[in-house]
TIDREN-653139 format. One line per 10 residues: number of its first residue (from 1); their letters; for each residue x, y, z of N, C-alpha, C. Coordinates in Angstrom, 2 decimals. Example, Ala and Ser with C-alpha at 12.3 -4.5 7.8 and 13.67 -1.06 7.14 Angstrom:
TIDREN-653139
1	as	13.19,-5.69,7.80,12.30,-4.50,7.80,13.20,-3.30,7.80; 12.85,-2.25,7.08,13.67,-1.06,7.14,12.90,0.03,7.87
***
This chain:
TIDREN-653139
1	mfifnrqmiy	50.75,-0.03,20.26,50.70,-1.33,19.60,49.34,-1.99,19.80; 48.80,-1.89,21.03,47.50,-2.47,21.33,46.39,-1.80,20.54; 46.49,-0.44,20.40,45.49,0.30,19.64,45.53,-0.12,18.18; 46.74,-0.26,17.65,46.86,-0.66,16.25,46.26,-2.03,16.01; 46.59,-2.98,16.91,46.06,-4.33,16.75,44.54,-4.35,16.87; 44.00,-3.57,17.81,42.56,-3.54,17.99,41.89,-2.98,16.75; 42.45,-1.95,16.15,41.87,-1.38,14.93,41.92,-2.38,13.78; 43.00,-3.12,13.69,43.11,-4.12,12.63,42.08,-5.23,12.82; 41.84,-5.61,14.09,40.84,-6.65,14.36,39.46,-6.16,13.97; 39.12,-4.91,14.35,37.83,-4.34,13.99,37.64,-4.31,12.47
11	lfvmvvains	38.68,-3.88,11.76,38.61,-3.79,10.32,38.41,-5.17,9.69; 39.13,-6.15,10.22,39.01,-7.52,9.69,37.60,-8.06,9.91; 37.05,-7.85,11.10,35.70,-8.32,11.40,34.68,-7.66,10.47; 34.82,-6.35,10.23,33.89,-5.64,9.35,33.95,-6.17,7.93; 35.15,-6.41,7.44,35.31,-6.91,6.07,34.69,-8.29,5.94; 34.92,-9.16,6.91,34.36,-10.51,6.86,32.84,-10.45,6.92; 32.30,-9.60,7.81,30.85,-9.50,7.96,30.19,-8.99,6.68; 30.78,-7.93,6.08,30.22,-7.38,4.85,30.30,-8.39,3.72; 31.42,-9.08,3.62,31.58,-10.07,2.56,30.61,-11.23,2.72; 30.39,-11.66,3.97,29.48,-12.77,4.20,28.05,-12.38,3.92
21	asrgqsvfla	27.68,-11.16,4.33,26.30,-10.72,4.12,26.00,-10.48,2.65; 27.01,-10.00,1.90,26.76,-9.62,0.51,26.38,-10.81,-0.35; 26.76,-12.01,0.08,26.44,-13.18,-0.72,24.94,-13.46,-0.72; 24.20,-12.96,0.27,22.77,-13.16,0.31,21.97,-11.95,-0.11; 22.64,-10.90,-0.53,21.96,-9.65,-0.85,21.42,-9.67,-2.27; 20.23,-9.09,-2.41,19.60,-8.96,-3.72,18.73,-7.73,-3.71; 18.31,-7.32,-4.88,17.33,-6.25,-5.04,16.11,-6.86,-5.70; 14.92,-6.56,-5.15,13.68,-7.05,-5.71,12.79,-5.87,-6.07; 12.32,-5.85,-7.30,11.41,-4.82,-7.77,10.08,-5.48,-8.11; 8.97,-4.85,-7.71,7.66,-5.49,-7.88,6.63,-4.49,-8.36
31	adgaaakslg	5.61,-5.00,-9.05,4.46,-4.21,-9.48,3.21,-5.06,-9.28; 2.20,-4.48,-8.62,0.97,-5.20,-8.29,-0.25,-4.42,-8.76; -1.28,-5.14,-9.13,-2.61,-4.59,-9.31,-3.51,-5.16,-8.23; -4.55,-4.43,-7.82,-5.34,-4.90,-6.69,-6.76,-4.38,-6.77; -7.67,-5.14,-6.14,-8.99,-4.64,-5.81,-8.93,-4.06,-4.41; -9.67,-2.96,-4.17,-9.59,-2.26,-2.89,-10.98,-2.10,-2.30; -11.12,-2.49,-1.02,-12.37,-2.36,-0.29,-12.18,-1.38,0.86; -12.98,-0.31,0.86,-12.87,0.71,1.90,-13.72,0.35,3.11; -13.24,0.73,4.29,-13.92,0.47,5.55,-13.84,1.72,6.40; -14.66,1.79,7.44,-14.57,2.91,8.38,-15.47,4.05,8.03
41	egidnlqigf	-15.78,4.85,9.03,-16.70,5.97,8.88,-16.16,6.99,7.88; -17.01,7.39,6.95,-16.62,8.42,5.99,-16.18,7.88,4.65; -15.70,6.62,4.60,-15.29,6.07,3.31,-15.89,4.69,3.07; -16.87,4.29,3.91,-17.49,2.98,3.70,-18.62,3.03,2.69; -18.86,4.20,2.11,-19.92,4.35,1.11,-19.35,4.41,-0.31; -18.27,3.68,-0.54,-17.61,3.69,-1.84,-17.72,2.33,-2.50; -17.64,2.33,-3.81,-17.62,1.09,-4.56,-16.27,0.40,-4.39; -16.21,-0.86,-4.78,-14.92,-1.55,-4.82,-14.01,-0.80,-5.77; -12.82,-0.45,-5.30,-11.89,0.33,-6.11,-10.78,-0.52,-6.69; -9.82,0.17,-7.29,-8.65,-0.51,-7.83,-7.40,0.16,-7.27
51	sfttdgvyal	-6.32,-0.57,-7.29,-5.07,-0.07,-6.74,-3.90,-0.52,-7.61; -2.89,0.34,-7.70,-1.62,-0.01,-8.34,-0.51,0.22,-7.34; 0.36,-0.75,-7.19,1.44,-0.68,-6.21,2.75,-1.06,-6.86; 3.79,-0.36,-6.48,5.14,-0.75,-6.87,6.05,-0.59,-5.67; 6.98,-1.49,-5.52,7.93,-1.37,-4.41,9.28,-1.92,-4.83; 10.28,-1.47,-4.12,11.64,-1.97,-4.31,12.24,-2.26,-2.95; 12.84,-3.43,-2.80,13.44,-3.80,-1.52,14.86,-4.31,-1.73; 15.64,-4.16,-0.67,17.02,-4.61,-0.64,17.12,-5.69,0.43; 17.64,-6.85,0.06,17.72,-7.97,0.99,18.98,-7.86,1.85; 18.79,-7.44,3.11,19.91,-7.45,4.04,20.38,-8.88,4.28
61	fdflhiglry	19.41,-9.76,4.43,19.63,-11.20,4.53,18.55,-11.88,3.68; 18.65,-13.19,3.50,17.64,-13.87,2.70,16.24,-13.71,3.28; 16.15,-13.58,4.60,14.85,-13.53,5.25,14.40,-12.11,5.60; 15.26,-11.11,5.47,14.95,-9.75,5.90,15.22,-8.76,4.77; 14.14,-8.08,4.33,14.22,-7.10,3.25,13.74,-5.75,3.76; 14.37,-4.69,3.30,13.91,-3.34,3.60,13.80,-2.57,2.29; 12.86,-1.60,2.22,12.71,-0.88,0.98,11.68,0.23,1.06; 11.14,0.58,-0.08,10.19,1.68,-0.21,9.01,1.23,-1.05; 7.81,1.67,-0.64,6.57,1.25,-1.30,5.80,2.48,-1.75; 5.27,2.41,-2.97,4.36,3.44,-3.48,3.08,2.76,-3.93
71	sytdwapsmd	1.94,3.32,-3.54,0.65,2.74,-3.90,-0.36,3.83,-4.20; -1.14,3.62,-5.26,-2.22,4.54,-5.62,-3.52,3.75,-5.66; -4.54,4.20,-4.93,-5.83,3.52,-4.86,-6.93,4.51,-5.21; -7.87,4.07,-6.02,-8.95,4.95,-6.49,-10.30,4.27,-6.29; -11.28,5.05,-5.78,-12.64,4.56,-5.62,-13.61,5.53,-6.27; -14.80,5.03,-6.57,-15.92,5.87,-7.00,-17.01,5.78,-5.93; -17.78,6.86,-5.75,-18.86,6.81,-4.75,-19.96,5.85,-5.16; -20.56,5.22,-4.18,-21.69,4.32,-4.41,-22.98,5.07,-4.13; -23.82,5.22,-5.15,-25.06,5.97,-5.00,-25.98,5.30,-3.97; -26.09,3.99,-4.01,-26.97,3.29,-3.08,-26.54,3.49,-1.63
81	emlpelddsl	-25.23,3.52,-1.39,-24.73,3.67,-0.03,-24.85,5.11,0.48; -24.77,6.08,-0.44,-24.76,7.48,-0.03,-26.16,8.09,0.08; -27.16,7.48,-0.54,-28.51,8.05,-0.52,-29.06,8.27,0.89; -28.87,7.33,1.84,-29.41,7.57,3.18,-28.80,8.78,3.90; -27.62,9.23,3.45,-26.96,10.35,4.09,-27.41,11.70,3.54; -28.20,11.70,2.47,-28.58,12.94,1.81,-29.94,13.43,2.29; -30.21,14.69,1.99,-31.46,15.35,2.37,-32.65,14.67,1.68; -33.69,14.34,2.47,-34.88,13.68,1.90,-35.64,14.58,0.93; -35.40,15.89,1.00,-36.13,16.81,0.12,-35.55,16.84,-1.29; -34.47,16.14,-1.52,-33.82,16.13,-2.82,-34.09,14.82,-3.55
91	yildiegtiw	-34.34,14.93,-4.84,-34.42,13.75,-5.69,-33.08,13.60,-6.39; -32.33,12.57,-6.04,-30.97,12.41,-6.53,-30.99,11.75,-7.91; -30.39,12.43,-8.87,-30.27,11.89,-10.22,-29.02,11.04,-10.37; -27.94,11.52,-9.80,-26.67,10.82,-9.96,-25.68,11.36,-8.94; -24.69,10.55,-8.61,-23.59,10.98,-7.74,-22.29,10.71,-8.49; -21.50,11.75,-8.66,-20.26,11.65,-9.42,-19.09,12.06,-8.54; -17.92,11.62,-8.96,-16.73,12.04,-8.24,-15.72,10.92,-8.10; -14.69,11.20,-7.33,-13.64,10.22,-7.10,-13.01,10.46,-5.74; -12.53,9.40,-5.16,-11.75,9.47,-3.93,-10.51,8.62,-4.16; -9.36,9.20,-3.93,-8.14,8.41,-4.12,-7.18,8.60,-2.96
101	smeiaplvrl	-6.33,7.60,-2.80,-5.31,7.60,-1.76,-3.97,7.26,-2.38; -2.94,8.00,-2.00,-1.59,7.73,-2.48,-0.68,7.51,-1.27; -0.02,6.36,-1.25,0.83,5.98,-0.12,2.29,5.99,-0.54; 3.14,6.60,0.28,4.58,6.54,0.10,5.18,6.19,1.46; 5.79,5.00,1.57,6.21,4.55,2.89,7.37,3.57,2.81; 8.32,3.67,3.75,9.32,2.62,3.90,8.64,1.33,4.36; 9.24,0.18,4.04,8.66,-1.08,4.48,9.76,-2.04,4.93; 9.33,-2.98,5.78,10.19,-4.07,6.25,9.46,-5.38,5.95; 10.17,-6.34,5.37,9.55,-7.61,4.97,10.35,-8.78,5.53; 9.63,-9.73,6.12,10.21,-11.00,6.54,9.70,-12.08,5.60
111	ttlfeknvin	10.59,-12.93,5.11,10.19,-13.90,4.09,10.92,-15.22,4.27; 10.30,-16.29,3.80,10.93,-17.61,3.77,11.50,-17.86,2.38; 12.16,-16.86,1.82,12.61,-16.92,0.43,13.79,-17.89,0.29; 13.49,-19.16,0.41,14.50,-20.19,0.25,14.66,-20.51,-1.23; 15.90,-20.63,-1.66,16.16,-20.80,-3.09,15.57,-22.09,-3.65; 15.44,-23.13,-2.84,14.94,-24.41,-3.33,13.41,-24.48,-3.31; 12.75,-23.54,-2.64,11.29,-23.56,-2.55,10.66,-22.81,-3.73; 9.66,-23.42,-4.34,8.89,-22.74,-5.38,7.88,-21.78,-4.75; 7.29,-22.18,-3.62,6.31,-21.35,-2.91,6.90,-20.92,-1.57; 6.88,-19.62,-1.31,7.38,-19.07,-0.05,6.36,-18.12,0.55
121	lfvqtgagly	6.46,-17.90,1.84,5.57,-17.01,2.58,6.30,-15.73,2.97; 5.53,-14.66,3.15,6.13,-13.42,3.63,5.11,-12.60,4.39; 5.60,-11.75,5.28,4.79,-10.73,5.95,5.56,-9.42,5.84; 4.84,-8.31,5.79,5.51,-7.01,5.67,4.69,-5.94,6.37; 5.38,-4.88,6.74,4.71,-3.73,7.35,5.44,-2.47,6.93; 4.69,-1.38,6.89,5.28,-0.09,6.53,4.55,1.04,7.23; 5.19,2.18,7.29,4.59,3.37,7.90,5.10,4.59,7.17; 4.17,5.49,6.82,4.59,6.68,6.07,3.44,7.62,5.82; 3.50,8.29,4.67,2.53,9.33,4.34,1.44,8.79,3.42; 0.20,9.20,3.71,-0.94,8.91,2.86,-1.57,10.24,2.45
131	vihsettana	-1.62,10.48,1.15,-2.31,11.66,0.62,-3.69,11.21,0.14; -4.75,11.78,0.70,-6.11,11.39,0.36,-6.86,12.57,-0.23; -7.46,12.34,-1.39,-8.22,13.38,-2.08,-9.67,12.92,-2.25; -10.60,13.83,-2.00,-12.03,13.53,-2.14,-12.70,14.64,-2.92; -13.48,14.25,-3.92,-14.24,15.21,-4.72,-15.52,14.52,-5.20; -16.64,14.81,-4.52,-17.89,14.12,-4.80,-19.02,15.12,-4.91; -19.86,14.98,-5.95,-20.97,15.89,-6.22,-22.24,15.10,-6.52; -23.36,15.56,-5.95,-24.66,14.94,-6.23,-25.44,15.83,-7.19; -25.92,15.24,-8.28,-26.84,15.92,-9.20,-28.26,15.63,-8.72; -29.00,16.68,-8.40,-30.31,16.46,-7.77,-31.34,17.49,-8.24
141	inlrgehilr	-32.59,17.22,-7.91,-33.71,18.14,-8.14,-34.38,18.40,-6.81; -34.57,19.67,-6.47,-35.21,20.00,-5.19,-36.73,20.01,-5.33; -37.44,20.38,-4.25,-38.91,20.33,-4.23,-39.55,21.32,-5.20; -38.81,22.36,-5.60,-39.34,23.34,-6.56,-39.06,22.93,-8.00; -38.45,21.76,-8.18,-38.16,21.28,-9.52,-36.89,21.85,-10.10; -36.08,22.48,-9.28,-34.84,23.09,-9.76,-33.71,22.07,-9.71; -32.90,22.11,-10.76,-31.73,21.23,-10.81,-30.60,21.88,-10.02; -30.01,21.13,-9.10,-28.91,21.67,-8.28,-27.76,20.67,-8.24; -26.61,21.21,-7.91,-25.43,20.39,-7.67,-25.06,20.54,-6.20; -24.98,19.44,-5.48,-24.67,19.47,-4.05,-23.28,18.87,-3.83
151	elgegtgthf	-22.36,19.71,-3.34,-21.01,19.22,-3.04,-21.07,18.36,-1.78; -20.65,17.12,-1.90,-20.68,16.21,-0.76,-19.35,16.12,-0.05; -18.31,16.50,-0.71,-16.99,16.45,-0.09,-15.91,16.82,-1.09; -15.01,17.67,-0.67,-13.93,18.08,-1.56,-12.74,18.51,-0.72; -11.56,18.05,-1.10,-10.37,18.46,-0.38,-9.29,17.40,-0.46; -8.07,17.82,-0.14,-6.92,16.94,-0.14,-6.16,17.11,1.16; -5.77,16.01,1.77,-5.03,16.07,3.02,-3.93,15.03,3.06; -2.89,15.32,3.83,-1.78,14.39,4.03,-1.82,13.89,5.46; -1.75,12.57,5.62,-1.92,11.96,6.93,-0.88,10.86,7.13; -0.67,10.52,8.40,0.22,9.40,8.73,-0.59,8.11,8.69
161	gvsvgggvti	0.03,7.04,8.18,-0.66,5.77,8.13,0.31,4.60,8.22; -0.25,3.44,8.48,0.53,2.21,8.54,-0.15,1.14,7.69; 0.62,0.16,7.27,0.07,-0.95,6.50,0.69,-2.25,6.98; -0.11,-3.31,6.91,0.35,-4.65,7.29,-0.19,-5.63,6.26; 0.65,-6.51,5.76,0.20,-7.47,4.77,1.03,-8.73,4.82; 0.59,-9.73,4.08,1.33,-10.98,4.01,0.70,-11.90,2.99; 1.51,-12.80,2.44,0.98,-13.70,1.43,2.02,-14.68,0.96; 1.96,-15.00,-0.34,2.83,-16.02,-0.90,3.52,-15.48,-2.15; 4.69,-16.00,-2.42,5.36,-15.79,-3.71,5.51,-17.17,-4.36; 5.37,-17.19,-5.67,5.45,-18.44,-6.43,6.52,-18.26,-7.51
171	ghatpvmlrl	7.59,-19.03,-7.39,8.70,-18.91,-8.33,9.99,-18.62,-7.60; 11.03,-18.30,-8.36,12.36,-18.09,-7.79,12.91,-16.69,-8.02; 12.14,-15.81,-8.64,12.58,-14.44,-8.90,13.85,-14.39,-9.74; 14.08,-15.37,-10.56,15.23,-15.35,-11.46,14.77,-15.72,-12.86; 14.17,-14.79,-13.63,14.12,-13.37,-13.29,12.82,-12.88,-12.66; 11.74,-13.73,-12.61,10.45,-13.19,-12.20,9.68,-14.25,-11.41; 8.87,-13.78,-10.45,7.96,-14.67,-9.74,6.64,-13.96,-9.48; 5.61,-14.75,-9.18,4.27,-14.25,-8.91,4.11,-13.97,-7.42; 3.40,-12.87,-7.08,3.16,-12.53,-5.68,1.67,-12.28,-5.46; 1.10,-12.90,-4.41,-0.31,-12.74,-4.05,-0.40,-12.43,-2.56
181	ypqwnyvard	-1.13,-11.35,-2.21,-1.24,-11.02,-0.78,-2.30,-9.96,-0.54; -3.00,-10.04,0.59,-3.86,-8.93,1.04,-3.05,-7.96,1.89; -3.47,-6.72,1.90,-2.80,-5.71,2.74,-3.83,-4.78,3.36; -3.69,-4.56,4.66,-4.58,-3.67,5.42,-3.89,-2.33,5.64; -4.60,-1.25,5.34,-4.07,0.11,5.50,-4.88,0.86,6.54; -4.20,1.51,7.46,-4.84,2.30,8.50,-4.33,3.74,8.38; -5.25,4.68,8.21,-4.88,6.08,8.00,-5.45,6.91,9.15; -4.58,7.61,9.87,-5.00,8.46,10.99,-5.49,9.79,10.43; -6.72,9.77,9.95,-7.30,10.92,9.25,-8.20,11.71,10.20; -7.72,12.88,10.61,-8.45,13.74,11.54,-8.84,12.94,12.77
191	dqpnnywnfn	-10.09,13.08,13.22,-10.56,12.33,14.39,-11.30,11.05,14.00; -11.33,10.75,12.69,-12.03,9.57,12.20,-11.06,8.73,11.37; -10.33,7.83,12.02,-9.39,7.00,11.27,-10.11,6.19,10.20; -9.48,6.09,9.04,-10.02,5.30,7.93,-9.13,4.09,7.70; -9.71,3.03,7.18,-8.87,1.88,6.81,-9.48,1.20,5.60; -8.62,0.51,4.87,-9.08,-0.20,3.68,-8.15,-1.37,3.39; -8.70,-2.33,2.67,-7.96,-3.51,2.27,-7.63,-3.45,0.78; -6.42,-3.89,0.44,-6.03,-4.14,-0.94,-5.78,-5.64,-1.10; -6.33,-6.22,-2.16,-6.11,-7.64,-2.46,-5.24,-7.70,-3.71; -3.95,-7.91,-3.50,-2.94,-7.68,-4.53,-2.52,-8.95,-5.25
201	gglvfglgr	-2.18,-8.77,-6.51,-1.55,-9.81,-7.31,-0.61,-9.14,-8.29; 0.62,-9.65,-8.39,1.56,-9.00,-9.29,2.83,-9.80,-9.50; 3.82,-9.15,-10.07,5.07,-9.79,-10.44,6.23,-9.17,-9.67; 7.19,-10.02,-9.31,8.40,-9.59,-8.63,9.60,-9.97,-9.48; 10.49,-9.01,-9.67,11.69,-9.22,-10.47,12.90,-9.19,-9.55; 13.70,-10.26,-9.56,14.87,-10.33,-8.72,16.14,-9.95,-9.47; 16.94,-9.12,-8.83,18.19,-8.65,-9.42,19.34,-8.91,-8.44; 20.51,-9.15,-8.96,21.69,-9.17,-8.11,22.11,-10.52,-7.58; 21.39,-11.58,-7.91,21.80,-12.90,-7.47,23.06,-13.35,-8.22
***
């Protein structure tokens, strides 16, 4: 009899908890565009890049969201920044190529997403996989007047990384609100960790209210 009653109490508590929590649950889908600034040894010689980000989160509570983030960032090499690293015997005509990073990571977000507020604050962090690809070539002329192509870097690698960001949302996400925030990315790449900033602006769509 005691076991039966205890099981019924547990079941009742679970039902009440799930029902109470579900009233604050929502799904938020977002898409951002961003300018990206690279930092750190090995990638600080790049131009300002661009980034596209999309994420989806599930609100466990009004203030706590969990979800998944995907981001693609692309840079072009900066000729002025890379010239000091090249051989003085070469006359550089041009530097071509691309460096991109693709992030796939779970995220956790804390927010002041109060229904009566038009402007709310949030902070978020995530950790996951970063795929980084580099392909850069210098078009040059050597001392004998010969045209050559010098490979400066080529390859693709998968690394662990983390991101931290925070900013503001403007609106009520019913159905859409504006989101503005910077985000710092740290990539544990070989023995030379790389990091870069994304300065994001985009739209958030709220579902399930």
